[in-house]
FIFI-319914 format. One line per field, with one value per residue (C-alpha): y, z, x; residue in one letter; residue number from 1. Coordinates in steps of 0.25 Angstrom, whole numbers, m for minus. Each point is the difference from the previous one (the first is absolute). Example, Ala and Ser with C-alpha at 12.3 -4.5 7.8 and 13.67 -1.06 7.14 Angstrom:
BEGIN
c2: c(m18_14);
c3: c(31_m2);
c1: c(49_6);
aa: c(A_S);
i: c(1_2);
//
This chain:
BEGIN
c2: c(120_10_m4_10_4_4_0_11_4_2_7_10_1_m1_0_m12_7_m8_m3_13_2_6_m14_m5_11_m3_m12_2_9_m10_m10_9_9_m4_m18_4_10_m9_m11_9_9_m4_m15_2_11_m9_m12_11_4_m16_m2_11_m3_m14_1_14_m3_12_m2_8_10_m4_7_m1_m2_10_m5_m4_6_m10_1_m2_m8_14_8_m7_6_m9_2_7_9_4_15_m3_m9_m1_9_1_0_6_8_12_m10_m2_m13_6_12_m8_m8_12_7_m13_m2_16_m3_m11_m1_13_m7_m8_2_2_6_2_m2_1_7_14_8_12_m11_m5_14_2_m13_3_14_m9_m10_10_6_m13_m1_11_m10_m4_15_m6_m12_m7_0_m9_4_m15_m5_m15_4_4_m13_9_11_m10_m5_11_m2_m16_1_7_m6_m13_0_5_1_3_4_3_m9_m7_m6_m10_15_8_m12_m9_8_4_m14_m5_12_m3_m15_4_11_m10_9_m4_3_0_4_1_m9_m8_m5_m13_m2_10_m6_m16_10_6_m14_m6_12_4_m10_m8_16_4_m13_2_15_m1_9_m5_6_0_1_m1_9_10_m4_m10_m9_3_m3_m15_m3_1_m5_m13_0_2_m12_m9_2_m5_m12_m4_2_m10_m9_2_3_12_m5_9_16_9_14_9_17_11_12_13_8_11_0_8_4_m7_m14_2_2_m12_m8_4_m2_m14_m4_5_m11_m14_m8_m10_3_m11_m3_m5_m8_m11_1_14_8_1_m15_3_m5_6_m10_3_m11_m3_0_m13_9_5_7_m2_13_m1_11_1_2_3_10_m11_2_m6_m5_1_17_0_11_m2_m2_0_2_12_7_m2_m14_m4_8_m5_m14_1_8_m12_m10_6_1_m15_m4_5_m1_m14_1_m12_m10_5_11_5_15_6_15_6_14_3_8_5_m3_m7_12_5_m10_m2_15_m2_m15_10_11_m9_m7_13_5_m13_0_16_m3_m11_13_11_11_m4_1_11_7_m7_8_13_m1_m9_9_2_m6_11_0_m8_1_10_0_0_m13_m6_1_m7_m13_m13_m13_m14_m13_m11_m13_m14_m11_m16_m8_m14_m6_8_11_14_13_14_14_13_11_15_14_12_10_m2_m14_4_12_7_m15_m5_14_m4_m16_3_9_m9_m11_9_2_m14_m3_14_m2_m13_m8_m9_m5_m6_m13_0_7_4_m3_5_m2_0_7_m14_m5_12_9_m10_2_13_7_m4_5_13_0_m2_8_13_m1_m3_m14_m7_m17_m10_m16_m11_m15_m2_m16_m9_m14_m13);
c3: c(m12_m7_m7_1_m15_6_15_6_6_m13_m6_11_2_12_7_9_9_0_m13_1_6_13_2_0_9_11_0_4_10_5_1_6_9_3_3_9_7_3_4_7_9_m4_1_16_2_m3_10_10_0_m3_14_8_m5_4_13_6_m5_2_m2_m11_2_1_m13_4_m15_m3_3_m11_1_m2_m10_m1_m11_m2_0_m13_m14_m12_m11_m11_10_4_m4_m4_m10_7_10_1_13_1_m11_6_0_m12_m4_1_m7_m12_m1_2_m13_m7_3_m1_m15_m4_6_0_3_11_14_10_12_7_13_12_13_m4_m5_m5_m10_m5_m3_m8_m8_m5_m2_m12_m3_m5_m8_m8_1_4_3_14_5_9_3_13_11_12_12_3_11_2_15_3_m7_0_m7_m14_3_m9_m12_0_3_m13_m10_m8_m1_9_m6_10_m3_15_5_9_0_12_7_m7_m8_10_5_m16_m3_13_m5_m14_3_11_m10_m13_m7_m9_2_m8_5_m4_12_m1_14_2_15_0_m12_8_11_m8_m6_14_6_m10_m12_7_1_m13_m6_8_m3_m16_2_m9_7_m12_5_m7_m11_m5_m3_10_m5_m13_m10_5_6_m13_m8_7_0_m16_m1_8_m8_m12_7_7_m12_m6_10_9_13_2_3_m1_m2_m1_m1_m6_4_m8_9_2_10_12_15_7_13_5_m6_8_13_m3_m1_13_6_m5_4_14_m1_m6_10_m6_2_8_m6_6_m11_4_m14_m9_m2_m14_m5_4_m10_m4_7_13_1_m1_m15_m7_m10_5_m5_3_m2_m3_0_m9_11_m9_m12_m13_m17_m4_m13_m1_3_m8_14_12_10_16_10_1_13_m2_m5_14_m1_m15_4_12_m8_m10_13_3_m15_0_10_m3_m15_0_m10_5_14_m1_m9_3_m5_1_m5_m7_m3_m13_m1_m14_7_10_6_4_5_10_4_3_7_8_4_6_7_6_1_8_9_3_3_13_8_4_m2_m14_m3_9_m11_m13_6_m2_m13_m8_m4_9_m1_m8_m10_m13_m14_m8_m13_m9_8_m1_m15_m1_9_m7_4_m8_8_m9_6_m4_5_m1_m2_9_m14_m7_m6_1_m1_0_4_m2_11_m5_9_m8_12_13_6_15_m1_m12_m4_11_3_m14_2_14_m5_m12_12_6_m12_m1_12_m3_m13_m5_13_m8_m8_12_5_15_11_13_7_1_m15_m10_m12_m7_8_0_m11_m11_m14_2_6_m11_m11_6_2_m14_m6_8_m4_13_m4_m11_2_m11_5_m11_1_m4_1_0_8_m9);
c1: c(m254_7_12_12_7_11_8_m6_13_6_m12_m1_16_0_14_6_8_13_3_11_14_m6_m6_13_5_m12_4_14_m3_m10_11_11_m10_m13_2_14_m10_m11_8_7_m8_m13_0_7_m10_m11_6_0_m14_m5_6_m5_m13_1_8_m8_m14_m8_m14_m8_m8_m15_m8_m14_m9_m9_m15_m9_m12_m11_m8_m16_m7_m9_13_4_m7_m1_13_m10_m5_14_6_12_7_12_6_17_6_13_m1_9_12_11_m7_m15_3_5_m14_m7_6_m3_m15_m1_5_m5_m15_m8_m12_4_m7_12_4_14_3_12_4_3_m13_9_9_m12_m5_13_m3_m13_3_13_m11_m9_10_0_m16_m8_m10_9_m2_m11_4_0_10_m2_11_4_10_1_6_m14_m8_m13_3_2_m16_m4_8_m1_m14_m4_8_2_15_11_14_11_14_2_12_7_m14_6_m3_m10_m8_m7_m12_m2_0_m9_m11_m1_m1_m11_m7_1_9_10_14_14_14_14_8_11_m2_m3_m2_m9_m8_0_m5_m12_m3_m1_m7_m11_m1_m13_m4_1_m8_m10_m2_5_11_11_13_13_14_12_m6_12_13_1_m7_m9_10_5_m14_m7_10_2_m17_0_10_m7_m13_7_7_m14_m8_11_m4_14_4_9_14_11_m2_13_0_10_m1_7_m3_4_m7_2_m4_m9_1_m13_5_14_m8_m9_13_5_m11_m2_13_1_m15_5_m4_m9_m17_m6_m13_m14_0_10_5_6_m9_2_m2_m14_m10_m12_m8_7_8_16_3_5_9_13_10_15_7_16_9_12_14_11_2_0_m2_m14_0_m16_1_13_5_6_m11_0_m13_m7_m4_m15_m1_m4_m13_m4_2_m10_m9_1_m1_m13_m5_4_m6_m15_2_7_9_8_2_15_3_14_4_13_3_12_4_6_13_6_14_8_6_m15_m4_12_m4_m13_4_10_m12_m10_11_4_m15_m2_9_m1_m16_6_6_m9_12_0_m15_m1_11_m8_m12_8_5_m10_m12_m11_m15_m7_10_5_5_m2_m9_11_7_m13_m1_13_m5_m5_m3_0_m3_1_m5_1_m9_1_m13_1_m1_12_m6_6_m6_7_m6_6_m8_6_m1_5_2_7_m8_0_m5_m7_m3_m5_m10_m6_m1_m5_m11_m4_m4_m5_m9_m2_m6_m11_m3_3_m6_m9_10_8_m4_5_m8_7_11_15_5_12_0_m1_m11_m9_3_7_m2_m10_12_9_m12_1_15_2_m12_4_15_6_4_6_m1_0_0_4_1_16_m1_m12_3_2);
aa: c(I_K_I_M_N_A_D_P_L_V_R_D_K_K_K_Q_E_G_T_S_L_S_S_L_V_S_C_I_V_S_L_S_V_V_L_P_L_S_I_V_V_L_L_P_L_G_I_L_Y_G_L_K_S_Y_L_W_K_T_K_A_P_V_V_S_S_P_K_I_P_E_V_A_S_S_D_I_K_P_K_E_E_R_T_Y_D_L_V_L_Y_G_A_T_G_F_T_G_K_L_V_A_K_Y_L_A_A_N_Y_P_D_L_K_W_A_I_A_G_R_R_K_Q_A_L_E_T_I_R_T_S_L_A_A_I_N_P_K_L_K_S_M_G_I_F_E_A_D_S_S_D_P_R_S_L_C_A_M_I_S_D_T_R_V_V_V_T_T_T_G_P_Y_D_R_Y_G_T_P_V_V_A_L_C_A_N_Y_G_T_D_Y_C_D_I_T_G_E_T_N_W_V_R_E_M_I_D_K_Y_D_D_V_A_K_K_T_G_A_R_I_V_H_F_C_G_H_D_C_I_P_W_D_L_S_V_F_E_I_A_K_I_L_Q_K_N_G_E_E_V_K_D_I_K_A_Y_D_V_I_N_G_G_A_S_G_G_T_L_E_T_L_F_H_S_F_S_K_L_A_A_Y_K_S_S_L_G_F_D_P_L_L_K_S_A_E_G_K_K_S_T_A_G_T_I_I_K_K_P_Y_F_I_S_Y_S_A_E_A_G_A_W_V_W_T_W_V_M_A_M_V_M_G_N_C_I_R_R_S_N_A_V_N_N_Y_G_P_K_M_S_Y_I_E_Y_M_V_F_P_S_L_S_H_S_I_T_Y_F_V_G_N_L_A_F_G_L_A_L_L_S_A_P_A_T_W_L_L_R_K_I_L_P_A_P_G_S_G_P_S_E_A_D_M_K_E_G_Y_L_K_V_T_T_I_G_K_G_S_K_G_T_T_V_K_S_D_F_Y_L_D_T_D_P_G_Y_K_A_T_A_S_M_L_A_E_S_G_L_T_L_A_L_N_A_K_D_L_D_V_G_G_G_V_W_T_P_A_T_C_L_K_G_A_L_M_K_R_L_I_S_S_G_V_A_E_F_E_V_Q_V_Q_S_R_R_K);
i: c(1_2_3_4_5_6_7_8_9_10_11_12_13_14_15_16_17_18_19_20_21_22_23_24_25_26_27_28_29_30_31_32_33_34_35_36_37_38_39_40_41_42_43_44_45_46_47_48_49_50_51_52_53_54_55_56_57_58_59_60_61_62_63_64_65_66_67_68_69_70_71_72_73_74_75_76_77_78_79_80_81_82_83_84_85_86_87_88_89_90_91_92_93_94_95_96_97_98_99_100_101_102_103_104_105_106_107_108_109_110_111_112_113_114_115_116_117_118_119_120_121_122_123_124_125_126_127_128_129_130_131_132_133_134_135_136_137_138_139_140_141_142_143_144_145_146_147_148_149_150_151_152_153_154_155_156_157_158_159_160_161_162_163_164_165_166_167_168_169_170_171_172_173_174_175_176_177_178_179_180_181_182_183_184_185_186_187_188_189_190_191_192_193_194_195_196_197_198_199_200_201_202_203_204_205_206_207_208_209_210_211_212_213_214_215_216_217_218_219_220_221_222_223_224_225_226_227_228_229_230_231_232_233_234_235_236_237_238_239_240_241_242_243_244_245_246_247_248_249_250_251_252_253_254_255_256_257_258_259_260_261_262_263_264_265_266_267_268_269_270_271_272_273_274_275_276_277_278_279_280_281_282_283_284_285_286_287_288_289_290_291_292_293_294_295_296_297_298_299_300_301_302_303_304_305_306_307_308_309_310_311_312_313_314_315_316_317_318_319_320_321_322_323_324_325_326_327_328_329_330_331_332_333_334_335_336_337_338_339_340_341_342_343_344_345_346_347_348_349_350_351_352_353_354_355_356_357_358_359_360_361_362_363_364_365_366_367_368_369_370_371_372_373_374_375_376_377_378_379_380_381_382_383_384_385_386_387_388_389_390_391_392_393_394_395_396_397_398_399_400_401_402_403_404_405_406_407_408_409_410_411_412_413_414_415_416_417_418_419_420_421_422_423_424_425_426_427_428_429_430_431_432_433_434_435_436_437_438_439_440_441_442_443_444_445_446_447_448_449_450_451_452_453_454_455_456_457_458_459_460_461_462_463_464_465_466_467_468_469_470_471_472_473_474_475_476_477_478_479_480_481_482_483_484);
//
């Protein structure tokens, strides 16, 4: 795969935050103000609220799940007879708008529609898209709300693919997945909610297998760059007759946060209980044949800041590393990279001071989530749902993931995956769009049928080709050393 002639971060003059005097100042403030505040105020608050929850347990209000309409076989149109290639659900949200603009600007002949709860807002989006591509002046609109699953049927039954940005998915996504599975409609999202994915596998994998619906989770920044990198490395090692033994990922990242993502984080933190599966084992380990896979993944975590000679920089864990690891755990279970593959992921920092600031910031944020008053305050001061980084800030963003895989006989393979814009939003929008287009336009290139999948178990090389040819991503993979 394409070899990069130079470090893209240097080539594109991407600014690596933390190399200036400001990083030292931030570090001093973190150690002298934020850390003491966390220990003296946030930690005791968290302990008190934890004790309160333990001693005075209150029953959580019972929230009844909306009833999923039954789908008769006579209601299911063959995919070739459906009106749309793709429907974008959640088009009025921050990331949804980015997906819509990407499709309008790059795919003038695509047959697609937009969907969401508010018709007037959808009409406003359609007008803005028509300014990009006049053909979209009369594009289809579906007024749909997952709290009323019947309202979803019209859009899901008449498209080949549903692409959705409407999260938290644990709150809004289940009816969409259920109906896509029932109608045999392909689906992809940008969730990072691993427990919810476990639930979707448990409940709808068998249904999707029967109807042929390809349900593909993790199709954004969570977790395409890591998932496809490991897939390509494993492909080379397996061709060399080796199982994948160890995977290390080094992340160089700069990106902003949207209100929607923060809301998902708050929601997920309030529901940390492990999902109880009817399978009798972790649904992420369900093989394509429906049994518990023999290919297991050990996810390791770097607990302390350290200097990595391999990366040539200070490193520590990344807050989303467990999400990436669980996606790769699912991919390994299906693709069978190796029986005991280990995975560890590091965030790379340009300076020690920056790594300390990041560590203290994560500690403070984590402690704040333990108490209701601090969480309430965070909701007030952080971006609200629907908001996100500015266009200028997103342009400054980037992601470079260097992944190093070692085979069971000693061969080492290295890859680099690069995004030249904000990975969590603008690049996520592009990756989600290309994932949906892979399902809609390249279905013949996919070697799996229906089921609940990851990018690396369903979209594989077909998606990688689209990402590279569209200019969304750059990727290279090389054998560093061969077995003796």
